[in-house]
C-alpha positions in Angstrom: -18.3 6.1 22.6 -19.7 5.5 19.0 -19.3 1.9 19.5 -20.9 1.2 22.8 -23.9 3.1 20.8 -24.1 0.7 17.7 -24.5 -2.8 17.3 -21.6 -6.1 16.2 -22.3 -4.9 12.5 -21.9 -1.5 12.5 -18.9 -0.8 14.8 -16.0 1.8 13.7 -12.9 1.1 13.2 -9.6 2.6 14.0 -9.1 2.2 10.4 -12.3 4.4 9.2 -11.3 7.8 11.2 -7.9 7.4 9.6 -9.3 6.9 6.4 -11.6 9.5 6.9 -9.5 11.7 8.0 -6.7 11.5 5.5 -9.5 12.0 2.6 -10.7 15.4 4.4 -7.1 16.3 5.2 -6.4 15.7 1.1 -9.0 18.3 0.3 -6.7 21.1 0.9 -3.3 19.6 0.0 -4.8 18.3 -4.5 -1.2 18.0 -4.9 -1.2 14.5 -2.2 -4.1 13.7 -4.2 -2.3 13.9 -7.8 -0.1 11.2 -9.4 2.5 11.0 -12.2 1.2 9.3 -15.5 5.0 9.5 -17.7 6.2 12.7 -17.4 2.3 14.5 -17.1 1.3 15.2 -13.2 -2.4 14.0 -12.7 -4.5 15.9 -10.3 -7.4 13.8 -9.2 -11.1 15.2 -9.6 -12.1 12.5 -7.1 -10.6 11.0 -3.6 -9.9 7.6 -3.7 -8.7 6.4 -0.9 -6.8 2.8 -1.0 -6.7 0.8 1.7 -4.2 -2.7 1.9 -5.7 -5.4 3.3 -2.5 -8.4 3.9 -4.2 -11.9 2.5 -2.2 -15.4 2.8 -1.3 -15.1 -0.9 0.0 -10.7 -0.4 -1.3 -7.5 0.1 -3.8 -6.0 -1.9 -5.3 -2.6 -1.8 -9.3 -1.9 -2.3 -10.1 1.7 -3.0 -13.2 3.8 -1.4 -14.4 6.1 -3.8 -15.4 10.1 -2.8 -13.9 9.0 0.7 -13.6 12.8 1.2 -17.7 12.7 0.3 -19.0 9.5 1.8 -20.2 9.9 5.7 -18.3 7.8 8.4 -21.0 5.3 8.9 -21.2 4.4 4.9 -17.7 4.5 4.2 -17.2 1.9 7.3 -20.2 -0.3 6.1 -18.2 0.3 2.1 -14.6 -0.8 3.9 -16.2 -4.0 5.9 -17.6 -5.0 2.4 -14.6 -4.4 0.3 -12.2 -6.2 3.0 -14.4 -9.1 3.5 -14.6 -9.9 -0.3 -11.2 -9.6 -0.7 -10.3 -11.8 2.5 -13.0 -14.3 0.6 -11.1 -14.2 -3.2 -14.1 -12.5 -4.7 -12.8 -9.3 -5.6 -14.3 -6.8 -8.3 -12.0 -5.0 -10.9 -14.0 -2.0 -9.6 -12.5 -2.9 -5.8 -8.7 -2.5 -6.4 -8.9 -0.4 -9.3 -8.6 4.1 -9.2 -6.7 4.8 -5.8 -5.3 8.4 -5.3 -3.8 7.7 -2.5 -3.2 4.8 0.1 -3.6 3.9 3.5 -1.9 1.2 5.0 -2.4 0.4 8.7 0.0 -2.4 10.3 -1.3 -1.6 13.7 -3.7 -4.5 14.6 0.2 -6.6 14.1 1.2 -4.5 17.3 3.8 -2.7 14.6 4.4 0.8 16.4 6.4 2.7 13.3 7.1 2.2 9.6 7.7 3.7 6.1 5.3 2.6 3.3 6.3 2.5 -0.4 4.6 4.6 -2.8 2.0 2.8 -4.9 2.4 4.6 -8.5 1.4 6.3 -9.9 0.1 8.0 -6.6 2.0 10.9 -4.8 1.7 9.9 -0.8 1.0 7.0 1.1 0.2 6.9 4.9 1.6 4.4 7.1 -0.2 3.9 10.5 1.1 2.4 13.5 -0.3 0.6 16.5 -2.4 2.7 18.8 -0.5 2.5 22.0 -1.5 3.8 25.8 2.3 5.3 26.9 2.6 8.2 30.0 2.5 11.7 28.6 3.6 15.0 29.6 0.2 17.7 29.9 0.4 20.9 31.1 3.8 20.1 33.0 2.3 16.8 34.9 3.0 12.8 33.3 -0.6 11.6 32.7 -2.1 8.7 31.1 -2.1 9.2 26.9 -2.8 7.5 23.4 -0.7 7.6 21.1 -0.4 6.5 17.1 2.7 7.1 14.8 2.0 8.0 11.2 4.3 8.4 8.3 3.5 10.2 5.2 5.9 8.9 2.1 5.8 11.7 -0.7 7.0 11.3 -4.1 8.8 14.9 -4.3 8.5 15.2 -7.7 4.7 16.2 -7.0 5.3 17.8 -3.5 7.7 18.5 -1.4 8.6 18.1 3.0 7.0 21.0 3.9 3.7 20.1 1.9 3.6 17.0 3.4 4.1 18.4 6.7 1.5 20.8 6.3 -1.2 18.0 5.3 0.0 15.6 8.6 -1.0 18.9 10.7 -4.6 18.8 8.8 -4.5 15.2 9.4 -3.7 15.0 13.0 -6.3 17.8 13.9 -9.0 15.6 12.6 -7.3 12.2 14.2 -7.8 14.2 18.1 -10.8 15.7 17.5 -12.7 12.5 15.4 -16.4 14.5 15.9 -15.0 16.8 13.2 -15.1 13.3 10.8 -19.1 13.1 11.8 -20.3 16.1 10.3 
């Protein structure tokens, strides 16, 4: 609905919503926005989301700084610019340094589900599969629905499965009601 009201240069991608939802969910779970440097746990003050970008030479992660505080439109524009520079071979050092959590989305490759490997020293990474239409049961009836599978890999030296599950619940609530990503 939003994209139907926007020009071609300012349309949102599914990834924009995923990154914003991850950033907002991290506010509630600072352990997942932490990392290990040696034996020391470091809690990051900012939520800087790394976004994996596939290039001919391999994978590169660009970084959206303060993603939780950046309005969705600006986040979308910054991500488009970062990815563009990476694909053009004009990446800057600041574009790829300082991530505190990573989102790796293989949905555009029609991958339904995968497990991503944590980028040290980060404590967690979100793996995102493709958005699919499928039959779902709703109030006892089979109806068309849209589904997305995600997997959260988390370092159990920093967090545990219960906290990761609670983070996923909050993340899901943002994805299922994306209007909350706009405020």
